[in-house]
C-alpha positions in Angstrom: -21.0 12.2 -7.7 -17.5 11.5 -8.6 -15.6 12.1 -5.4 -11.8 12.1 -5.3 -11.1 11.0 -1.7 -7.7 12.8 -0.6 -5.6 10.6 2.1 -2.3 9.9 2.8 0.3 12.1 1.7 3.6 12.2 3.3 3.1 13.6 7.2 3.7 11.3 10.3 -0.2 11.2 10.4 -0.5 9.3 6.8 -1.3 6.1 8.3 -4.5 7.5 10.4 -5.2 9.5 7.1 -5.3 6.4 4.7 -7.4 4.6 7.3 -9.5 7.8 7.4 -9.3 8.0 3.8 -10.1 4.3 2.9 -13.7 4.3 5.5 -14.9 7.4 3.6 -14.1 6.0 0.5 -16.2 2.6 1.1 -18.9 4.8 3.0 -19.4 7.4 0.2 -19.8 4.1 -2.3 -22.3 2.7 -0.2 -24.1 6.0 -0.6 -24.0 5.9 -4.6 -21.5 8.0 -5.4 -18.5 6.9 -7.8 -15.8 7.6 -5.0 -11.8 6.4 -5.5 -9.2 7.2 -3.3 -6.2 9.3 -4.1 -2.8 9.4 -2.2 -0.7 12.5 -2.8 2.3 10.5 -1.3 2.2 8.1 -3.8 1.2 9.8 -7.2 1.3 13.2 -8.4 -1.8 15.1 -7.4 -2.5 17.8 -9.8 -1.8 15.1 -12.7 -3.8 12.7 -11.2 -7.0 14.8 -10.9 -6.4 16.0 -14.3 -6.4 12.7 -16.1 -9.5 11.6 -13.6 -11.3 14.8 -12.9 -13.9 14.6 -9.8 -16.8 16.6 -9.3 -15.2 17.5 -6.0 -12.2 16.7 -3.6 -13.2 14.8 -0.4 -10.5 15.7 2.0 -9.2 13.1 4.6 -5.6 14.2 4.7 -4.4 14.9 8.2 -1.4 17.0 9.4 0.5 20.1 7.8 -0.3 20.0 3.9 -3.6 18.6 4.7 -4.9 20.8 7.2 -2.8 23.7 6.7 -4.3 25.2 3.9 -1.3 23.7 1.0 -3.7 21.2 -0.7 -6.8 23.6 -0.4 -4.8 26.7 -2.3 -4.0 23.9 -5.0 -7.1 22.8 -5.5 -8.0 26.6 -5.7 -5.5 26.9 -8.6 -6.9 24.0 -10.1 -10.4 24.9 -9.6 -12.0 21.5 -8.0 -14.3 22.3 -5.4 -13.2 19.9 -2.0 -14.8 19.8 1.3 -14.1 21.6 4.6 -12.4 25.0 5.2 -10.8 27.4 3.0 -7.3 28.0 2.8 -6.4 31.1 4.7 -9.0 29.8 7.5 -7.7 26.2 7.8 -3.8 28.0 8.2 -5.3 29.8 11.3 -7.3 26.8 12.6 -4.2 24.5 12.2 -1.3 26.8 13.9 -2.4 26.3 17.5 -0.4 30.0 18.5 -2.9 31.6 15.8 -6.0 30.1 16.8 -5.4 30.3 20.5 -4.9 33.9 19.6 -8.0 33.8 17.4 -10.2 32.0 19.9 -8.7 34.5 23.1 -9.7 37.8 20.6 -13.5 36.6 20.3 -13.6 35.6 24.3 -13.5 31.9 24.2 -11.9 30.2 27.2 -8.8 28.5 26.1 -6.2 27.8 28.9 -3.3 30.2 29.6 -0.2 29.3 27.2 2.8 31.0 26.7 5.3 30.4 23.0 8.9 29.1 22.6 10.2 29.5 18.9 12.6 27.7 17.6 14.6 30.1 16.1 14.3 32.5 19.4 16.2 29.4 21.0 19.0 29.2 18.7 19.8 32.8 17.9 18.1 34.9 20.9 19.0 32.9 23.9 15.6 32.1 25.0 16.6 29.2 26.8 17.0 31.3 29.8 13.5 32.3 29.6 12.2 29.0 30.2 11.7 29.3 34.0 9.3 32.3 32.8 6.7 29.7 31.3 6.2 28.1 34.9 5.9 31.4 36.4 3.1 32.1 33.4 0.9 29.0 33.1 2.2 27.0 36.2 2.8 23.1 37.0 1.4 20.8 36.0 1.5 22.0 32.2 1.3 20.6 29.0 4.0 21.1 25.8 2.8 20.9 22.4 3.9 21.4 18.6 2.1 24.4 17.2 1.5 22.8 14.1 1.0 18.7 14.3 -2.0 16.4 15.0 -3.0 13.2 16.7 -0.9 14.4 20.1 2.4 13.7 18.3 5.0 15.8 20.1 3.0 16.2 23.0 4.4 16.1 26.5 3.1 16.7 30.2 5.3 18.4 32.4 5.1 18.2 36.2 8.7 19.5 37.2 10.1 22.3 35.9 13.6 20.5 35.6 11.4 18.6 32.7 10.1 21.6 30.5 13.4 21.8 28.2 13.5 18.3 27.1 9.7 18.5 26.6 10.0 22.1 24.6 12.7 20.3 22.1 10.7 17.3 21.6 7.5 19.4 20.6 10.0 21.3 18.4 10.8 17.9 16.9 7.5 18.2 15.0 7.1 22.2 14.3 9.0 25.8 14.7 7.4 26.7 17.5 5.9 24.8 21.0 3.3 25.6 23.1 3.5 25.8 27.0 0.0 25.5 28.1 -1.5 25.2 31.5 -3.1 21.9 32.5 -6.6 22.1 33.3 -7.9 18.9 34.9 -11.3 17.7 34.2 -13.0 15.8 31.6 -12.1 15.5 28.0 -14.8 16.1 25.8 -15.0 16.6 22.0 -17.7 18.2 20.0 -18.3 17.3 16.3 -19.7 20.2 14.1 -21.2 19.4 10.6 -23.3 21.1 8.0 -24.4 24.0 6.5 -25.9 25.7 8.9 -23.4 24.1 11.0 -24.9 21.7 13.7 -23.1 20.6 16.8 -23.3 16.9 17.3 -24.0 14.4 20.7 -20.6 15.0 22.9 -18.1 12.4 22.9 -16.4 11.9 26.3 -12.9 10.3 26.3 -11.3 8.3 29.1 -7.8 6.8 28.4 -7.0 4.0 30.2 -3.7 5.1 30.7 -4.8 8.2 31.9 -3.0 10.2 28.9 -5.2 10.9 25.5 -1.7 10.2 23.5 -1.6 9.0 20.0 -1.4 5.3 21.1 -4.7 6.0 23.3 -6.1 7.5 19.9 -5.5 4.7 17.3 -5.6 1.6 19.4 -8.2 -0.4 19.9 -9.4 -1.0 23.5 -7.0 1.9 24.7 -9.4 4.5 25.6 -13.3 4.3 27.0 -15.6 6.6 24.9 -18.9 7.8 25.7 -21.3 9.2 23.1 -23.2 10.8 24.4 -21.1 12.2 27.1 -21.8 11.6 30.9 -22.5 15.1 31.6 -25.4 17.3 32.6 -27.6 18.9 29.8 -26.4 22.3 31.1 -22.9 21.1 30.7 -23.6 19.7 27.0 -25.3 22.9 26.2 -22.5 24.8 27.5 -20.2 23.0 25.4 -21.9 22.7 22.3 -22.4 26.7 22.5 -18.3 27.0 22.6 -17.8 24.7 20.1 -20.5 26.4 17.5 -18.6 30.1 18.4 -15.3 28.5 17.8 -16.2 27.2 14.8 -17.7 30.0 13.5 -15.1 32.4 14.7 -12.4 30.9 12.9 -14.6 30.6 10.1 -14.7 26.9 9.1 -16.9 24.8 7.1 -18.7 21.7 6.1 -17.2 19.7 9.3 -14.9 20.5 12.2 -14.5 18.7 15.6 -13.6 21.1 18.8 -11.6 19.5 21.6 -12.4 20.7 24.9 -11.5 20.0 28.8 -14.6 20.5 31.4 -13.1 21.2 34.8 -14.5 20.8 37.9 -17.1 23.7 37.6 -18.5 22.5 34.6 -16.6 25.6 32.4 -15.8 24.3 29.1 -12.0 25.3 27.9 -10.9 24.9 24.1 -8.1 23.1 23.7 -8.3 23.4 20.0 -10.1 22.8 16.8 -9.6 20.3 14.1 -10.6 21.1 10.1 -10.3 17.8 8.9 -11.1 15.7 11.8 -10.4 11.5 11.8 -12.6 8.9 10.4 -11.4 5.9 11.8 -12.6 2.9 13.8 -11.7 4.8 17.1 -12.1 8.6 15.5 -14.3 10.9 17.6 -16.6 12.3 14.8 -18.2 8.8 13.4 -18.8 8.0 17.3 -20.7 11.7 17.5 -22.7 11.0 14.3 -23.7 7.3 15.6 -25.0 8.9 19.0 -27.1 11.0 16.6 -28.4 8.2 14.8 -26.5 8.7 11.5 -24.8 6.2 9.6 -20.9 7.1 8.4 -22.6 6.9 5.0 -25.0 9.4 6.3 -22.0 11.7 8.1 -20.4 11.8 4.7 -23.1 12.4 2.6 -24.1 15.9 5.2 -20.3 16.8 4.6 -20.7 16.6 0.8 -23.6 18.1 0.8 -22.7 21.2 2.7 -19.6 21.8 0.3 -21.8 21.3 -2.7 -23.8 24.1 -1.9 -21.1 26.6 -2.5 
């Protein structure tokens, strides 16, 4: 197949996206496909795709535009198929406010949260209500942008006096900030691939710094990973079940990653979902695939085959 791998773009996750895109392009070429990388941050996307039309686009754009439905709607308009979730469902999944609302409505456990909108701080005096956020979710808590990835803008709050600064940091990446109860436990990611969707072996994440931030994610050696995760079969099944429920409830397609915390009782709490998981050397989805006995080429082939069935 002729496959244009979309990577790069203009978001803060550009470098990670390019690393993902180059690996996917190489893996697809090893699998016998005519694959090339297209960086919308460097070339006009529509014109480039029209000059060299692919059979399908493999999406490795991270962050807004690549995961929020923007590029999906554009590809729909010019009638080029693509891997992954369709536009509306991308928009819901990428926005943590909408995603958590949707997950909670279908009965999936996600940590207690409240939302602080930037415009409410500016125009409605919402700053005076910040103490209520601590009352609702407790301490410690986690503050994160509503629309961002790779842990950019995420902060941990131990004292109520630090909440305002953490909210403002998150709002530098998005128009809203989520203040979320911090669940103590093991961080576990579940990759889901294919049609019908298949849950891959769990990946347990143990950052040496104690915080799985941007540096811990993309610096070699900064985090220990265990694939499969060091959990009981019962807990592994519970995590996979919740991940599948989240993927199906949010109508995700072809490939996704569900990030969870498993608490001391063995209960998985879904933190968020990712419609375009990273494919770098330290990314979780390729680790899960390797634990399942797949090469990177086989993983990409399964994603491509799933998208091609539509």
